[in-house]
LUMMI-80352 format. One line per 4 residues: for each residue x, y, z of C-alpha. Coordinates in nm, 2 decimals. Layout:
<sites>
X,Y,Z; ...
</sites>
This chain:
<sites>
16.40,5.22,0.09; 16.41,5.59,0.30; 16.24,5.89,0.19; 16.46,6.15,0.10
16.44,6.44,0.33; 16.15,6.73,0.29; 16.41,6.98,0.18; 16.56,6.75,-0.05
16.25,6.63,-0.24; 16.12,6.98,-0.26; 16.45,7.11,-0.43; 16.40,7.00,-0.79
16.07,7.22,-0.78; 16.24,7.56,-0.61; 16.54,7.47,-0.86; 16.27,7.52,-1.12
16.15,7.83,-1.01; 16.45,8.01,-1.01; 16.65,7.87,-1.27; 16.71,8.03,-1.62
16.70,7.75,-1.95; 16.84,8.03,-2.18; 17.04,7.89,-2.46; 17.41,7.89,-2.44
17.62,8.07,-2.68; 17.90,7.88,-2.85; 18.23,8.08,-2.92; 18.60,7.93,-2.99
18.79,7.82,-2.70; 19.05,7.99,-2.50; 19.43,8.00,-2.69; 19.58,7.76,-2.43
19.31,7.50,-2.46; 19.25,7.52,-2.88; 19.65,7.50,-2.89; 19.68,7.19,-2.68
19.42,7.00,-2.88; 19.47,7.11,-3.25; 19.34,6.81,-3.36; 18.95,6.88,-3.25
18.94,7.23,-3.47; 18.59,7.37,-3.47; 18.44,7.08,-3.27; 18.56,7.24,-2.96
18.38,7.51,-2.84; 18.36,7.75,-2.52; 18.06,7.94,-2.35; 17.99,8.08,-1.98
17.61,8.08,-1.83; 17.55,8.20,-1.50; 17.39,8.01,-1.26; 17.25,8.08,-0.89
17.48,8.11,-0.60; 17.17,7.93,-0.38; 16.93,7.69,-0.63; 16.70,7.68,-0.34
16.68,8.07,-0.36; 16.68,8.14,-0.02; 17.02,8.41,-0.09; 17.01,8.57,-0.34
17.33,8.64,-0.62; 17.46,8.40,-0.90; 17.83,8.25,-1.01; 18.00,8.27,-1.35
18.05,7.90,-1.50; 18.25,7.80,-1.76; 18.15,7.56,-2.01; 18.34,7.36,-2.27
18.20,7.11,-2.56; 18.35,6.88,-2.80; 18.09,6.80,-3.05; 18.00,6.46,-3.18
18.25,6.36,-3.47; 17.98,6.18,-3.64; 17.69,6.38,-3.64; 17.46,6.17,-3.83
17.51,5.93,-3.52; 17.50,6.13,-3.25; 17.24,6.05,-2.97; 17.31,6.30,-2.70
17.54,6.49,-2.46; 17.79,6.31,-2.22; 17.93,6.49,-1.93; 18.24,6.44,-1.77
18.41,6.49,-1.39; 18.75,6.48,-1.32; 18.72,6.48,-0.91; 18.92,6.62,-0.68
18.67,6.82,-0.55; 18.85,7.09,-0.69; 18.99,6.96,-1.03; 18.91,7.19,-1.36
18.70,7.01,-1.60; 18.76,7.21,-1.94; 19.15,7.03,-2.00; 19.04,6.68,-1.86
18.70,6.68,-2.10; 18.88,6.83,-2.45; 19.17,6.53,-2.35; 18.93,6.24,-2.36
18.83,6.24,-2.76; 19.18,6.40,-2.82; 19.28,6.05,-2.66; 19.03,5.82,-2.76
19.01,5.94,-3.15; 19.40,5.90,-3.17; 19.38,5.55,-3.09; 19.14,5.51,-3.34
19.23,5.13,-3.51; 19.39,4.98,-3.17; 19.25,4.79,-2.95; 19.04,5.03,-2.77
18.73,5.12,-2.95; 18.67,5.39,-2.73; 18.66,5.67,-3.04; 18.29,5.54,-3.03
18.19,5.75,-2.73; 18.30,6.10,-2.88; 18.18,5.97,-3.26; 17.81,5.94,-3.09
17.82,6.21,-2.80; 17.88,6.58,-2.75; 18.12,6.62,-2.49; 18.02,6.83,-2.23
18.25,7.00,-1.92; 18.07,7.21,-1.64; 18.33,7.38,-1.46; 18.31,7.30,-1.12
18.16,7.60,-0.89; 18.47,7.76,-0.76; 18.68,7.72,-0.99; 18.60,7.99,-1.31
18.75,8.36,-1.37; 18.52,8.61,-1.20; 18.35,8.36,-0.97; 18.65,8.20,-0.80
18.64,8.09,-0.47; 18.99,8.17,-0.26; 19.02,8.07,0.14; 19.23,8.39,0.28
19.27,8.53,0.61; 19.48,8.69,0.84; 19.62,8.39,1.06; 19.92,8.20,1.00
19.96,7.87,0.84; 20.31,7.71,1.02; 20.56,7.46,0.88; 20.57,7.12,1.02
20.73,6.83,0.97; 20.62,6.54,0.77; 20.28,6.38,0.91; 20.40,6.03,0.91
20.77,6.06,0.99; 20.67,6.32,1.29; 20.45,6.23,1.51; 20.55,6.43,1.82
20.31,6.61,2.03; 20.46,6.94,1.93; 20.44,6.86,1.53; 20.06,6.73,1.57
19.99,7.06,1.76; 20.13,7.26,1.46; 19.91,7.04,1.24; 19.58,7.06,1.41
19.68,7.42,1.41; 19.66,7.41,1.07; 19.40,7.27,0.99; 19.20,7.48,1.22
19.33,7.77,0.99; 19.21,7.61,0.68; 18.85,7.53,0.80; 18.83,7.88,0.96
18.92,8.07,0.62; 18.76,7.89,0.42; 18.39,7.85,0.56; 18.42,8.31,0.66
18.42,8.30,0.28; 18.05,8.44,0.17; 18.00,8.18,-0.09; 18.14,7.88,0.10
17.84,7.71,0.21; 17.66,7.73,-0.14; 18.02,7.56,-0.27; 17.89,7.19,-0.22
17.80,6.91,-0.42; 17.44,6.93,-0.41; 17.49,7.28,-0.51; 17.72,7.14,-0.86
17.50,6.90,-0.92; 17.22,7.16,-0.95; 17.46,7.32,-1.16; 17.49,7.04,-1.43
17.10,7.01,-1.44; 17.09,7.41,-1.55; 17.34,7.35,-1.80; 17.13,7.01,-1.92
16.82,7.25,-1.98; 17.03,7.53,-2.13; 17.18,7.26,-2.43; 16.79,7.16,-2.49
16.83,6.79,-2.35; 16.58,6.59,-2.19; 16.87,6.35,-2.03; 17.25,6.31,-2.03
17.49,6.09,-2.02; 17.78,6.08,-1.72; 18.14,5.96,-1.66; 18.27,6.06,-1.32
18.62,6.00,-1.17; 18.72,5.98,-0.83; 18.52,6.27,-0.67; 18.36,6.26,-0.97
18.17,5.94,-0.84; 18.02,6.16,-0.55; 17.88,6.43,-0.78; 17.73,6.16,-1.02
17.60,5.98,-0.74; 17.42,6.28,-0.59; 17.28,6.41,-0.96; 17.18,6.08,-1.02
16.99,6.07,-0.63; 16.84,6.42,-0.75; 16.73,6.36,-1.13; 16.72,6.02,-1.21
16.51,6.05,-1.50; 16.72,6.31,-1.69; 17.04,6.00,-1.67; 17.03,5.76,-1.94
17.34,5.59,-1.91; 17.64,5.66,-1.61; 17.96,5.55,-1.47; 18.14,5.58,-1.20
18.48,5.53,-1.27; 18.75,5.52,-0.91; 18.49,5.52,-0.66; 18.46,5.70,-0.32
18.22,5.57,-0.10; 17.95,5.77,-0.18; 17.65,5.60,0.04; 17.89,5.73,0.38
18.02,6.05,0.24; 18.37,6.11,0.07; 18.57,6.19,0.40; 18.56,5.80,0.47
18.70,5.68,0.19; 19.00,5.87,0.33; 19.05,5.58,0.64; 19.14,5.29,0.45
19.37,5.50,0.18; 19.71,5.43,0.38; 19.63,5.02,0.42; 19.58,5.00,0.04
19.90,5.23,-0.05; 20.11,4.98,0.21; 19.95,4.67,-0.03; 20.07,4.82,-0.32
20.41,4.89,-0.18; 20.42,4.53,-0.10; 20.31,4.38,-0.37; 20.45,4.65,-0.66
20.77,4.72,-0.53; 20.91,4.48,-0.24; 20.75,4.21,-0.48; 20.92,4.31,-0.79
21.26,4.39,-0.65; 21.29,4.03,-0.47; 21.18,3.89,-0.79; 21.41,4.05,-0.98
21.75,4.13,-0.81; 21.98,4.15,-1.12; 21.75,4.39,-1.26; 21.68,4.64,-0.95
21.99,4.54,-0.75; 21.78,4.58,-0.45; 21.87,4.17,-0.31; 21.60,3.93,-0.26
21.52,4.00,0.13; 21.23,4.19,0.16; 21.28,4.28,0.55; 21.61,4.42,0.38
21.39,4.61,0.16; 21.20,4.73,0.47; 21.49,4.84,0.64; 21.66,5.00,0.36
21.32,5.23,0.33; 21.31,5.28,0.73; 21.67,5.45,0.70; 21.64,5.67,0.41
21.55,6.07,0.52; 21.26,6.12,0.54; 21.26,6.39,0.18; 21.36,6.04,0.03
21.10,5.84,0.25; 20.81,6.05,0.02; 21.02,5.99,-0.28; 20.92,5.60,-0.26
20.56,5.69,-0.09; 20.40,5.89,-0.38; 20.56,5.68,-0.66; 20.25,5.45,-0.52
20.47,5.15,-0.60; 20.82,5.27,-0.82; 21.12,5.00,-0.73; 21.28,5.26,-0.92
21.18,5.58,-0.67; 21.32,5.37,-0.39; 21.70,5.29,-0.63; 21.74,5.64,-0.68
21.68,5.74,-0.32; 21.91,5.47,-0.20; 22.17,5.61,-0.44; 22.14,5.98,-0.38
22.15,5.94,0.01; 22.47,5.71,-0.05; 22.62,5.98,-0.22; 22.49,6.31,0.03
22.64,6.09,0.32; 22.92,6.04,0.13; 22.95,6.44,0.04; 22.71,6.67,0.22
22.80,6.97,0.10; 22.74,6.86,-0.28; 22.58,7.15,-0.50; 22.21,7.11,-0.67
22.47,7.13,-1.04; 22.73,6.85,-0.92; 22.42,6.60,-0.79; 22.25,6.70,-1.13
22.57,6.61,-1.29; 22.66,6.29,-1.12; 22.26,6.19,-1.19; 22.30,6.22,-1.56
22.61,6.01,-1.53; 22.51,5.71,-1.35; 22.45,5.40,-1.46; 22.09,5.22,-1.21
22.03,4.93,-1.42; 22.16,4.70,-1.67; 21.74,4.73,-1.79; 21.73,5.05,-2.04
21.36,5.13,-1.94; 21.41,5.08,-1.55; 21.77,5.30,-1.58; 21.55,5.56,-1.72
21.28,5.56,-1.47; 21.55,5.54,-1.22; 21.74,5.86,-1.32; 21.38,6.09,-1.41
21.28,5.97,-0.97; 21.62,6.06,-0.90; 21.60,6.41,-1.07; 21.27,6.47,-0.90
21.38,6.35,-0.56; 21.70,6.58,-0.62; 21.50,6.88,-0.65; 21.27,6.82,-0.36
21.62,6.75,-0.14; 21.70,7.13,-0.25; 21.40,7.30,-0.22; 21.38,7.59,0.03
21.19,7.53,0.36; 20.87,7.65,0.42; 20.78,7.96,0.60; 20.52,8.05,0.80
20.24,8.26,0.60; 19.92,8.39,0.59; 19.62,8.18,0.45; 19.58,8.18,0.07
19.48,7.85,-0.05; 19.42,7.86,-0.49; 19.15,7.80,-0.63; 19.13,7.42,-0.63
19.25,7.40,-0.26; 19.01,7.60,-0.15; 18.71,7.45,-0.35; 18.86,7.10,-0.23
18.86,7.17,0.11; 18.54,7.36,0.13; 18.34,7.07,-0.05; 18.47,6.77,0.15
18.39,6.99,0.46; 18.08,7.07,0.38; 17.99,6.66,0.31; 18.14,6.59,0.67
17.82,6.55,0.84; 17.92,6.40,1.14; 18.31,6.36,1.09; 18.51,6.26,1.41
18.67,6.52,1.61; 19.07,6.56,1.57; 19.12,6.29,1.84; 19.02,6.04,1.63
19.20,6.15,1.33; 19.57,6.19,1.56; 19.51,5.84,1.68; 19.42,5.70,1.31
19.79,5.86,1.20; 19.97,5.71,1.48; 19.81,5.39,1.39; 19.88,5.40,1.04
20.26,5.57,1.11; 20.34,5.24,1.26; 20.13,4.99,1.06; 20.14,5.17,0.70
20.50,5.34,0.74; 20.51,5.36,0.31; 20.14,5.39,0.29; 20.14,5.70,0.59
19.94,5.92,0.79; 19.86,6.16,0.54; 19.49,6.16,0.54; 19.53,6.22,0.93
19.57,6.61,0.83; 19.18,6.68,0.84; 19.05,7.07,0.84; 18.72,6.91,0.84
18.71,6.81,1.22; 18.78,7.20,1.24; 18.43,7.28,1.03; 18.27,7.57,1.21
17.94,7.56,1.01; 17.70,7.31,1.05; 17.64,7.08,0.76; 17.30,6.93,0.66
17.22,6.56,0.73; 17.32,6.34,0.41; 17.07,6.13,0.18; 16.98,5.81,0.17
17.17,5.72,-0.12; 17.03,5.40,-0.21; 16.75,5.63,-0.39; 17.06,5.59,-0.69
16.89,5.27,-0.76; 16.58,5.48,-0.99; 16.92,5.53,-1.25; 16.82,5.18,-1.41
17.14,5.23,-1.65; 17.44,5.26,-1.36; 17.79,5.14,-1.40; 18.08,5.11,-1.17
18.44,5.07,-1.28; 18.74,4.96,-1.04; 19.07,4.84,-1.02; 19.20,4.62,-0.80
19.49,4.82,-0.64; 19.36,5.15,-0.61; 19.55,5.39,-0.39; 19.31,5.71,-0.37
18.96,5.54,-0.40; 19.06,5.17,-0.26; 18.85,4.88,-0.38; 18.70,4.84,-0.04
18.51,5.19,-0.11; 18.39,5.10,-0.46; 18.25,4.77,-0.32; 18.04,4.89,-0.05
17.92,5.19,-0.25; 17.83,4.93,-0.52; 17.68,4.63,-0.33; 17.41,4.93,-0.17
17.25,4.92,-0.55; 17.09,4.61,-0.64; 17.04,4.71,-1.00; 17.39,4.86,-1.09
17.69,4.67,-1.27; 18.02,4.64,-1.17; 18.35,4.59,-1.39; 18.67,4.51,-1.18
19.02,4.55,-1.33; 19.18,4.26,-1.13; 19.57,4.31,-1.09; 19.54,4.65,-1.25
19.74,4.94,-1.02; 19.61,5.30,-1.10; 19.31,5.57,-1.05; 19.06,5.62,-1.31
19.00,5.40,-1.65; 18.86,5.68,-1.83; 19.18,5.70,-2.04; 19.24,5.46,-2.33
19.55,5.18,-2.32; 19.47,5.07,-1.91; 19.27,4.78,-2.00; 19.13,4.68,-2.37
18.88,4.47,-2.20; 18.72,4.76,-1.97; 18.74,4.96,-2.27; 18.49,4.71,-2.50
18.29,4.67,-2.19; 18.27,5.05,-2.15; 18.25,5.17,-2.52; 17.94,4.86,-2.57
17.78,5.07,-2.21; 17.82,5.44,-2.33; 17.82,5.39,-2.72; 17.55,5.11,-2.82
17.35,5.06,-2.48; 17.48,4.72,-2.41; 17.53,4.63,-2.03; 17.75,4.36,-1.84
17.62,4.11,-1.58; 17.59,4.24,-1.22; 17.99,4.15,-1.17; 18.18,4.13,-1.50
18.58,4.09,-1.39; 18.86,4.13,-1.65; 19.16,3.95,-1.56; 19.51,4.12,-1.57
19.89,4.00,-1.44; 19.94,4.27,-1.21; 20.03,4.58,-1.43; 20.08,4.99,-1.30
19.87,5.20,-1.55; 19.87,5.58,-1.60; 19.63,5.72,-1.38; 19.38,6.00,-1.40
19.57,6.22,-1.20; 19.94,6.19,-1.38; 19.73,6.21,-1.71; 19.59,6.59,-1.60
19.91,6.69,-1.45; 20.07,6.69,-1.77; 19.80,6.77,-2.00; 19.79,7.12,-1.78
20.14,7.14,-1.75; 20.18,7.19,-2.09; 19.89,7.40,-2.16; 20.01,7.67,-1.86
20.37,7.63,-2.04; 20.21,7.80,-2.38; 20.11,8.10,-2.14; 20.37,8.14,-1.89
20.23,7.96,-1.60; 20.30,7.66,-1.40; 19.94,7.52,-1.24; 19.93,7.18,-1.13
19.62,7.00,-0.99; 19.54,6.85,-0.68; 19.53,6.41,-0.63; 19.19,6.36,-0.59
</sites>
């Protein structure tokens, strides 16, 4: 095992000299949170704390962090705290954390027994730095972001120039912020440990999803003695750096399209009405207008999305002057399938596609990113040691457009290739082996964190266990309902300390499950409607 760099080895001492362990003061949460989870009652609490801008102490200043706690439902059985992170980077942890016990306990008595986790633990959200009110990171500049064509469908030189110019604008604007070099995974992990001391806990339990696995790996590397049990769910390749997870996404999405859209369509032509010829289905996708191709791409394998796109395109080609009201009325009155469930999903997909069709085109505008996007780009690029140059990402995008027309080239938009600030060397993550209770969760078909990234990370840690959900398509096993097999193993691990073997396989027929990202979108949409806002988290 390689030794840590001197700076990384000394950093806990530096942090300990500057950090404050003052106890936290807990109060009721804001109305948009508390009203979203009424069943939690006074178990749901919020707080704030100040953390050093730089835990190493080289630069003065502090940032505000928002915190949330859901106290253990059975205090007499309480065994500690469970910190959770939904990923991103840049996704808020507050609503995510509160939603977990609300979901788990609503399912008590069903197939899942995850409610025993929130009965025995205080669930803790540490809002990632850069997202809390008063300390929000916003990437802004007078430089203009220019509209460009869809990355997969337009690989012309002019479009690639526009894509790269915008990536450079984002990199320059984010890196110029005075806090930007401190919006990092390492600093966020150190925030978590400061909160641990303020909670008066010797150890924490942790469950991180997507980018949250990168954050958890960093925490475990820095503070192995303060980890009790850790679950890394839907894994980026935290041995290499999160930007490497972007490379296999297109291949994974193309496989999902073939397995969950094409194979299902040809197996049930009487339901989907797309015939039994796989090549004809590929040709049907290729014939779609770019906006409707995106409908299919972003559905991640939904046959209904292709049904809807095909019908809408035929109507609009017949009546190109049809307005939004007329199209909506036609969708509402159309019968997509004799199967009522398929018909309902296809109609909903058609309604979303119609909104996209009539959306106003983007206009040039100065850089002004919201905190979610600002934190996402900044954290990613501050982790991008040795990131490949723009020519690499252009060539990768060209290959993906040829080989994976549905999988797409989206990841070839790469601001980190233009990041002007030097990035510290990444430590050897083999040191994570010091965490003795580490479990990895992974679905077979994951469009955001492909299984190859999870297995590469997992095999580097000999002491870890992996629970592999064969046949499942989705992202994030943390919510109830994806797999009773996975639920049982994770509950036994987190609530009771019972570890599975090195490899535990849960077999399923090929099945789609709701992703953590989709669930978060629903939760945040409901909550922010209460205060007249609409804010959606970015994909992890």
